[in-house]
BADO-650524 format. One record per atom (N, C-alpha, C): y, z, x; residue in one letter. Coordinates in steps of 0.1 Angstrom, whole numbers, plus 5000, padded with zeros to 4 digits. Layout:
YZXa...
//
This chain:
718622544157m719322604145m718322704139m717322674137a716422774128a716222914136a716022894149a716023014158a717223094158a718523024157i719923074156i719723164144i719323104134v719423184120v718723294121v717223284125v716523404127v717123504136v717723474144i718123584154i719323614146i720323564142a721523624135a720923724124a720023664117i719523744105i719023874111i718223874122g717523994126g718524104134g719724054138l720524134146l721524204136l721724094124l722624174113l722024284105l720524244103a719724344094a719524474102a719224444116g718924574124g720424664123g721424584126r722824694125r723024734112r722524674101w722824754090w721824854085w720624844093q719724964091q720225074099q720925064112l721225164120l722625224113l723525134105s724525204099s724225274088s722925254080r722725334068r722125474075r721325464086a720925594091a722125664095a723325614102e724425694105e725025754095e724925674083q725825714070q725125844065q723825834066k722825954061k723226084069k723126054081i723426184090i724726234088i725826164088v727226214083v727326254069v726526194062l726526264047l725726414049l724826424056a724126544058a725026654064a725726624072n726626714081n727826764069n728326644061q729226704054q728826804043q727626764035i726926844027i726726994031i726426994046a725927124050a727527194052a728527154057t729627194058t730427244046t730227154038m731027204023m730227304015m728827314016a727927404010a728127544017a728427554029a728627684036a730027744031a730827694025k731927744018k731927804007k732727904003e732528003991e732227923980e731227983971r730727923959r731927893949r731927803942i733027783931i732327813917i733127883910d732827933896d733827813888d732527733883l733027623871l733527673860l733427783856n734027843845n735427873846n735927863856a737427873858a738527803853a738127653855k739227563852k738627423849k739227323846a738527203846a738727153859a737627143866w737527083879w737426953883w737926893892t737726753894t736626733905t736026603906l734926573916l735526603929l736726563935s737326593949s737226743951s737526813942e737626963945e736227033946e735026983941v733827053941v732726963948v733026833951e731726773956e731226833968e729826853968f728926893979f729227053980f730127113971r730127253971r729227333963r728927443969a728027513961a728827563948a728127573936v728627603924v727927683916v728527783906q728027853896q728527843881q727627843874a728127823858a727527923849a728227953841r727828053828r727827963816r726727973807g727027903795g725427873789g725327783781q724127753774q723727603777q722427573777f721927433777f721827383765f722327253762l722227193750l720927093749l719827173746s718427103749s718126973742s718826963729n718626853719n719126713727n720226733738e720626613745e719826583758e718526633760i718026613772i717726433777i717926423788v717726283793v716626283806v715726203802w714526213814w714826073820w715326093835l715525983843l714225943849l713725813847d712225773851d712525723865d710925723872n710925663883n711525743895n711425853895r711825963905r710726003913r711025973927p709726033936p709926193936p708726253937k708426403938k709226433950k710126553949p710426643961p709426713967p709026693980n707926753985n708026814000n708426954000h708727004013h709626934022h710926904017g711626834026g711726694028g710726624019s710626494020s710326424004s710526284004l710226243991l708826173988l707926213980s706526163981s706526033971s706325903977q706425793966q705225783958q704025863962a702925863957a702925953944a703826013941h704026083928h705326063921h705325993912s706525963905s706626033891s707926063888g708026133877g709526113871g710126233866f711326233858f712226333865f713526323866y714626433867y714826463855y714926583853v715526623839v716926653839v717726583830l719126613831l719426663816l720126773816m720426843804m721826873805m722926873794p724326893794p724127083792p725027123798f725327263797f726727303794f726727363781l728227403775l728527523784l729827513790l730427633795l730927743789l730827883793d731827963786d733127943791d734128013785g735428013790g736527973780g737828003786p738827953777p739027823773p738227723781v738427583780v736927523776v736427483763t735427443762t735027293768t733927293777q733427173783q732227173787q731627083792v730127033795v730226993807v729227033816i728726973826i727026933825i726926823831w725526773834w724826853843w723626893842v722626963851v721626873854v721126833868n720126803871n719026933873n718226953863r717427073862r716127073872r715726933877g714626913886g714126813883g712726813889w711726733887w710226753880w709826683872a708726683862a707826563865a706526593867p705526483866p705426403853p705326273858r704926173844r703226153841r703226143831n701926113824n701425963829n700125953839s699925833843s699625723831s699025783820q698525683808q699425633799q700425753797d701525713788d702825763790d703825693794r705125763797r705925833788r705425803775l706225873764l705626023762l704526043768i703926193768i704326253778i705526333774l706426413783l705826543786l706226593801p705726713804p706326833797p705726913797s705927063792s706927143799s708027143798i708927223804i709527353795i710227453801n710827553792n712427553797n713127563788t714427573787t714927703783t715727783788p716327943788p717227893773p717128013763t717728013753t718928103757t720128073745g721228183749g722028143762g722728233763r723528233777r723028283790r723128173800v722528183811v723528183822v723228213840t723928173847t723028083859t723627953860i722927873869i723827853883i722927823892e723527783906e723027663911e724027583920g723527463924g724727413933g724527273935v725527213942v726227083935v727327053934a728026953927a728126833933a727326723927f727326563934f728026493922f728426353930a728926273918a728326243908a726926233910g726026203899g724526223902g723426163897a722326203898a721526123907a722126033912g721525933921g721025793910g721025693917k720825583911k719625483912k718925433905v717625343908v718025193901v717225093907l717624983899l717124973885l717924943878e718024903863e718224793855e717124763848l717124623841l717424653826l718324563821g718624593807g719724653804g719824663790d721124763787d720824903785d722024993787q722025133784q721125153770q720225263770p719525293758p720425353747p720125353735n721125413725n720725543726n722025623725s721825793724s720825823714s720725773704k720125823693k718525823694k718125733705d716725713707d715925863713d714925883707r714225993712r712825983714r712226023724p713026073737p713925973746p714826033750r715725933760r715425923773r714325833774i713625803789i714725673795i715325693803q716025593811q716125613825q716825493833q716725473846q717725563852q719225563845n720325623852n720925713844n722025783847l722925863838l724225813840l724825763830d726225703830d727225813825d727725883835l728625973830l729725943819l730425833822a731225763814a730825763799a729425683796y728725663785y728625813779y728225923785e727726023779e728926093774e729926103782e731226173774e731626123764e731325973758k731825933744k730725953736k729526003740q728426063728q728826203723q729026273735l729226413733l730526453726l730726573720k731926613713k732626713718k732326733731y732926843740y733626753754y734526793758p735126733771p734026763783p733826663791q732826663801q733626673815q733026743824l733226753840l732926623843l733426563855p733026423861p732126443872p731126503872f730226533882f728926593876f727826613884v726726683881v726326783890v725726893884i725226993891i723726973895i723326983905r721926963910r721427103914r720527173903q720427313903q719727343914q719627483920n719227513932n718127603927n718427743920d717327843920d716127803914d714927813922p713727753923p712727873914p713127993910d712228073904d712428103891d712828013882r712928053867r711528003859r710527963865n709227943860n709427843847n710327743850d710527663838d709527513838d708727523849g707827393850g708427283856g709727313863l710227193872l710427243884l710327143894l710427123908l711827123914l712227193921r713627173926r713627213942r712627163947n712527153963n713227053969n714327023967w715226913970w715226873985w714926763987p715026694002p716326684006p716326714023p717926684026p718226544026p719726544029a720326394027a719926314039a719226364051t718726284063t717326244059t716626254049v715326204044v715326054043v714625984054g714725854054g715125774066g715925874074v716725814088v715725754098v714425834099d713525764109d712925604104d712925614091r712525494085r713525384088r714725384087h715925304088h715725274104h715525374114y715325354129y714025234129y713225274124a711625194122a712125064121a712925044109y713324894103y714224814110y715124894118a715824844128a715524754139a714324874145f713624824155f712924684150f712224674140q711524574136q712424454134q713524454129w714524344130w715124304142w715324394153f715824364165f714624284172f713524354170a712224274175a711924124171a712324094157l712123984154l713323874158l714423934160a715423854168a715023814182a714623934190a714123904203a712923814203a712123814195a711023714195a711323554192a712323574184a712923434181a713723374194a714423454200l714923404211l714123374223l712923474225v712023424235v711323294229v711023264218f710423144214f711223034214f712823054212w713522934214w713722894229w713722994237f714122974251f712722914257f711622934252t710122914257t710222764253t710222734243t709922604236t711022504243t712022534245g713222474249g713122414264g712722544271f712322514286f711122424286f710122414279m708622334279m709422204277m710222204267r710622044264r711521994277r712322084282y713122014292y712121984304y711022064308r710022034317r709321894314r708921884301n708121754298n709021644299n710521654295k711421564296k711721484312k711621594321d711721564336d710421494338d709121524334k707921474338k707821324333k708521304323s708521154315s709421034323s710221104332f711220994341f710520954355f
//
């Protein structure tokens, strides 16, 4: 029974790892297809997530720098990969759009390093003042990590938290909010932020490696079960 349980766990876990790899490949293809389409002007109307997800977007307006949120425990994007050795912040900031309808869009401006001694000592970044034009890609959110505890109070400063809850933020801001996030792309603003975003296929090889390990565990359990069963059968025959 123990061998059967181990074999089942190994097969199920291996198949799950393969499905995760396939999901990332499908997502990467979808992002590439949507990004190749014409860039969307977010100032034109109140867009929905289904209209803009994974699309290249452009927005004109100004950052609300007093409402900055620092998303903690984010790995450093580095030449198309994620470096787990360098942890820091994703810098999220609301962007007030110009146009006939006043609305806000949250922008993931990029990655900044964390102080290894004191996480409350925040990195120095530059935020453009006045009206600017930014470019990026629309996503449903800024990505989630494991979060323990309650959502921090919006009055706390600095706002260092694990995730960004768009529904929660909409209640705090006095402006209507678009239901998605821009992941800013333009890398040459000299603002102290890194925007070398990794492709969606990062981690596919790791999923394949994990799948191999789980299948190997199942195979080892099967060999062990067969070998011990065969030996018991032979010893049983010798005893008669």
